[in-house]
C-alpha positions, 0 to 999 in steps of 0.5 A: 519500455512497456511494463505489465504490472500484476497485483493478485489478491486472494480473489482479485487480479488488478493490472496496469500497463505502464510505458516508461520513457527510454532513459527516463525512469521517472516519466510514465504513461498508463496505457491500460488498467483494470480489475478482475474481481471475485475470481470464481463462478461470480467473477467480473472484469472491468478493463479500460485503455487510454485509447478509449477501449474497454470491457465490462462483463461477468464471466466465470473464472476458475482460478487466477490463471483464468483471470490473468489469461483474460487480462492478457487476451484483452490486451492482445485484442487492443494491440490487434485493433491498433494494427500493432500485431501481438502484445509486446511487453518488455517486462512484468512486475508483480506486487508481493506483500511480504519479502521477509528478511530474504528480499530487501529489494526488487528481485528478478524472478526465477524458480528459486525466488518463487519457492522463497516467496511461497515459503514466506506465506506463513507471514502473509497467508492471505497475500503471498500465495495469491502472488505466487499463483499470479506469477506462475500463471503469467509465466505459463501464458507469456513464457519464462523468457520475458523478464519478470520482477517481484517488487515487495511491499516490505522492502522499502522498510529494510533501512529501518535501524535495529533499535526500531525494528526489534521487539523487547522480547527475549533475544532467543525467541527473536532469533529462533523465530526471526521475529521483527517489525517488517512494516508494510505499505512500502510501495505506497510510502515509496511513491509518496516520497518519489512524487513529493520529490517531483512536486518540490523539485528535490532529490529523494535522497534529501527529503525528510518527510512523514507519510500518512497512508490512510485507507481501510489499512493505515500506516505512518512512515518516518522517512529521513534522507529518502529512507524509511527509518520507522513504520507504524505496522510491525510483524503483521499489519495489525500494529500501529494506526486505527484502521477500517477493521483493525485495532492498531496498537493495544495492550497485548495482555488484552488478547488473553483477557478477552479470550478468558472473558468471552470463552473463546480462543486467542485465535478468535480474538486475533480474528476480531482484532483484524476484522471486527475492530478499528472504525467498524468496531468502534462505531458499530456502524461501518468501516467506511470513513465517508459514512462515519463523517456523515454521521458524526452529528447524530451518532456518538459512536461514529463521532468517537470512532473518527476522533480515535482514528485522528488522535492515533494518527496525530500521535504517530505524526508527533512521534515521527517528527522526533524520529526524523529530527524535524520534517519538511512535509507531511504527506496524506495518501490513501482513500481517506488521506486523499479524499477526507478533508475533515480527517486531515484537518482533525489530524493536524489540529493543534500542530501549530507548535511544530509549524504545521498549519493547513490552508482551509480553502486548499484543504477543502478543494484538494481531493483525490489529486496531488497538491499542497494544502498547507498555509503559506505561513506553515513551516512544516508543509502538508501535501495530498498525493494520490497513491500509485503503487503500480508506477513504483512497480513499473519503474523498478521492473523496467530498471531490472529488465534493462540491466538484464539486457 
């Protein structure tokens, strides 16, 4: 089955075309992929295909519909040059960040589903509206007969038990406003589980692992018996680990305290915690871990930022080992997790007590690829896994499209 995966941001459209082998949902081949960036007057596209064809150009695009049409026109042009006629897809998978309590699994898209995704925009104002635009644009261009599936970043975490997703606030407020810890990065954590199971030749249902997805956004996930049982992100993506520009965990009283002291609104402080904190706020230099690692010897604040980042991740790792009752592996993914050996080393430092010990040579060389980085004597294994959310979306879309018949 040939699946088009669409991932719409507020001003971007990312895509991949992935072919799923018939009867083998875990065997995939990427046929094409790319990005439309800065949708609007300054839009630019960078597309490439497995056959070597590519397109890189700047071209104004009014909206997401223009961007999606650009993608599909290019894909059709590839089919034409290969003498295969019109573009033939078996389904389209759309990444949707927030499924709330309504969507606990990938869902075939219809008008009602679109309306419910749109209604959840209050919980993800930067993401869900863009996803809706992408869905509507794709339907307009490709028609509504082609199966389209919404795959949610939150749904992997619907297995988290009540004691883990409930905040200790008055029950009446929780019920009235449907407040709970939703968790995010579900597609990334799901892929880490899937790929680890492949690498270790295990069934996903038997795996007990801790996944650390570390990039500009960061989260830790406790996975027991192939199911998410806790996630560091909560009601919003602000909770949990230190991130590129997000603070992660802090005393909630700080919001009003800083608002009073700075003479600004709580909304302004929330904005600061989301966009001006984390590595950027700590270092005063950058939210890019590469720059901070390069500056640690000469910049005390950069050194502190890296130390705080790694300490918070190590603290969650230890806590989640207790949650799952002992894990078999720790997985590093995301831009930092995959490409920063020194960060992995600092996070794992002092973890010999639980059987975790890195192989220094492997850790230094496994960069941006899948591979084990733990020492032979380590009873708690460590792996780097290149995150591939699109593969999970394609697999789920193919599964549902096949069921539809």
